[in-house]
C-alpha positions as CSV (number, residue, x, y, z in Angstrom):
1,X,0.0,0.0,0.1
2,X,1.5,3.3,-1.1
3,X,1.4,6.1,1.6
4,X,0.4,9.7,0.2
5,X,3.5,11.0,2.0
6,X,5.7,9.0,-0.4
7,X,4.0,10.7,-3.6
8,X,6.4,13.4,-4.5
9,X,5.2,17.0,-4.8
10,X,5.7,18.9,-7.9
11,X,9.6,19.2,-8.0
12,X,11.5,21.0,-10.6
13,X,11.4,18.1,-12.9
14,X,8.0,16.8,-12.6
15,X,5.9,20.0,-12.3
16,X,3.4,20.7,-15.1
17,X,4.5,22.5,-18.2
18,X,2.9,25.3,-20.1
19,X,3.9,26.4,-23.5
20,X,2.7,29.8,-24.5
21,X,2.9,30.2,-28.3
22,X,2.0,33.2,-30.5
23,X,2.7,36.2,-32.6
24,X,4.7,39.4,-31.5
25,X,2.2,40.5,-29.0
26,X,4.1,38.0,-26.6
27,X,7.5,39.2,-27.4
28,X,8.2,41.0,-24.2
29,X,6.6,38.5,-21.7
30,X,9.0,37.1,-19.3
31,X,8.3,33.4,-18.6
32,X,10.2,33.6,-15.2
33,X,7.9,36.3,-14.0
34,X,4.8,34.5,-15.1
35,X,5.7,31.2,-13.5
36,X,6.9,32.9,-10.2
37,X,4.6,31.6,-7.4
38,X,3.1,29.0,-9.6
39,X,3.7,25.3,-9.7
40,X,4.0,25.4,-13.5
41,X,7.2,25.6,-15.8
42,X,6.3,28.2,-18.4
43,X,8.0,28.6,-21.8
44,X,7.1,31.2,-24.3
45,X,7.8,31.0,-28.1
46,X,7.0,34.0,-30.3
47,X,6.7,33.9,-33.9
48,X,6.4,37.6,-35.2
49,X,4.2,38.1,-38.2
50,X,2.8,34.6,-37.9
51,X,-0.8,34.0,-38.8
52,X,-2.9,30.9,-38.0
53,X,-1.8,29.1,-41.2
54,X,1.8,29.3,-40.2
55,X,1.2,28.5,-36.5
56,X,0.3,24.9,-37.4
57,X,3.9,24.4,-38.3
58,X,5.3,26.2,-35.3
59,X,3.4,24.2,-32.7
60,X,4.6,20.7,-33.7
61,X,8.0,21.0,-32.3
62,X,6.6,22.2,-29.0
63,X,3.9,19.2,-29.0
64,X,6.9,16.7,-29.2
65,X,8.0,17.9,-25.9
66,X,4.6,16.9,-24.3
67,X,3.4,20.1,-22.6
68,X,0.6,19.7,-20.2
69,X,-1.0,22.9,-21.4
70,X,-0.6,25.0,-24.7
71,X,-1.7,28.7,-24.5
72,X,-2.1,30.0,-28.1
73,X,-2.1,33.6,-28.9
74,X,-2.9,34.0,-32.6
75,X,-5.2,36.0,-35.0
76,X,-3.7,39.5,-34.7
77,X,-1.9,39.2,-38.0
78,X,-4.8,37.5,-39.9
79,X,-7.5,40.2,-39.2
80,X,-6.3,42.2,-42.1
81,X,-6.9,39.4,-44.7
82,X,-9.4,37.2,-43.1
83,X,-13.0,37.7,-41.8
84,X,-13.7,36.8,-38.2
85,X,-15.6,33.8,-39.3
86,X,-12.9,32.4,-41.7
87,X,-10.3,33.1,-38.9
88,X,-12.4,31.2,-36.3
89,X,-12.7,28.1,-38.7
90,X,-8.9,28.1,-39.1
91,X,-8.2,28.4,-35.5
92,X,-10.7,25.7,-34.8
93,X,-8.8,23.3,-37.1
94,X,-5.5,24.4,-35.5
95,X,-7.0,23.7,-32.0
96,X,-8.2,20.3,-33.0
97,X,-4.8,19.6,-34.4
98,X,-3.2,20.5,-31.2
99,X,-5.5,18.6,-28.9
100,X,-5.2,15.4,-31.2
101,X,-1.5,15.5,-31.7
102,X,-0.8,16.7,-28.2
103,X,-2.2,13.5,-26.6
104,X,-4.0,15.0,-23.7
105,X,-2.5,18.4,-24.0
106,X,-5.0,21.0,-22.7
107,X,-5.5,24.0,-24.9
108,X,-6.3,27.6,-24.0
109,X,-6.7,30.3,-26.5
110,X,-5.9,33.9,-25.8
111,X,-8.2,36.8,-27.1
112,X,-6.9,39.1,-29.7
113,X,-5.8,42.4,-28.1
114,X,-7.7,45.6,-29.2
115,X,-6.1,47.6,-31.9
116,X,-5.9,51.3,-32.4
117,X,-4.2,51.5,-35.8
118,X,-7.4,51.0,-37.9
119,X,-11.0,51.4,-36.8
120,X,-12.2,48.6,-39.2
121,X,-9.7,46.1,-37.6
122,X,-10.7,47.2,-34.1
123,X,-14.4,46.2,-34.9
124,X,-13.1,43.1,-36.3
125,X,-11.2,42.3,-33.2
126,X,-14.4,42.7,-31.1
127,X,-16.4,40.4,-33.5
128,X,-13.6,37.8,-33.5
129,X,-13.2,37.7,-29.7
130,X,-16.9,37.0,-29.4
131,X,-16.8,34.2,-31.7
132,X,-13.5,32.9,-30.1
133,X,-15.5,32.8,-26.7
134,X,-18.1,30.6,-28.6
135,X,-15.5,28.3,-29.9
136,X,-13.8,27.7,-26.6
137,X,-17.0,27.0,-25.0
138,X,-18.0,24.5,-27.7
139,X,-14.8,22.7,-27.6
140,X,-14.1,23.0,-23.8
141,X,-11.0,25.0,-24.3
142,X,-9.8,27.5,-21.9
143,X,-10.0,31.3,-22.9
144,X,-7.7,34.1,-21.6
145,X,-9.8,37.4,-21.8
146,X,-8.0,40.8,-22.4
147,X,-10.8,43.3,-22.1
148,X,-8.9,45.0,-19.3
149,X,-6.3,46.0,-22.2
150,X,-7.3,49.2,-23.9
151,X,-5.7,51.7,-26.3
152,X,-3.7,53.4,-23.4
153,X,-1.9,50.0,-23.1
154,X,-0.8,50.2,-26.8
155,X,2.3,51.8,-28.2
156,X,2.4,55.0,-30.6
157,X,1.5,52.8,-33.6
158,X,-1.5,51.4,-31.9
159,X,-0.7,47.8,-32.7
160,X,1.8,46.5,-30.2
161,X,1.7,46.8,-26.5
162,X,3.5,49.3,-24.5
163,X,5.2,48.4,-21.1
164,X,2.0,48.8,-19.1
165,X,0.2,46.7,-21.8
166,X,2.7,43.9,-21.7
167,X,2.4,44.0,-17.8
168,X,-1.3,43.7,-18.1
169,X,-1.1,40.9,-20.5
170,X,1.3,38.9,-18.4
171,X,-1.0,39.4,-15.3
172,X,-4.0,38.0,-17.4
173,X,-2.0,35.0,-18.3
174,X,-0.6,34.5,-14.8
175,X,-4.1,34.8,-13.3
176,X,-5.6,32.4,-15.8
177,X,-2.7,29.8,-14.9
178,X,-3.2,30.3,-11.3
179,X,-6.8,29.2,-11.6
180,X,-5.9,26.0,-13.5
181,X,-5.8,22.4,-12.0
182,X,-3.3,20.2,-13.8
183,X,-3.4,16.5,-13.4
């Protein structure tokens, strides 16, 4: 009979791993700051300019490392050329690929952050994020919301985050991970 005391706690080598993958919006996130105080090992990989179609190729090497959880931030670079509906369809396929090839890997999607560089794109972001919420509910995927990130969190060009925005994004991700229970 195995005593519970003999079951090791999450040590450095067996704690759950979280891979955060996405476009350049993630470029200034610090994985050590996000994982501080959490029982998870966090890695962040950014692919500047990447859209959902490229991301399928970028996630595969990460899935080979068998992370417990993948957080995917994608869509920012696609909204200029894809409708929210088309983009949701592509993200759904990508998500299904991740959950199938990941053998039990949990998936969380991250909302596209508001934009201030183009009013039409800002409207598309809102429509897209509503559809993303529905998609995550339908597939039982996690969703990280960023409705606390506004245009004051964007740089002068209105697309990327300023320091305050990066800090808010990191806080949103960390808060989400704090509330997760990993098997």
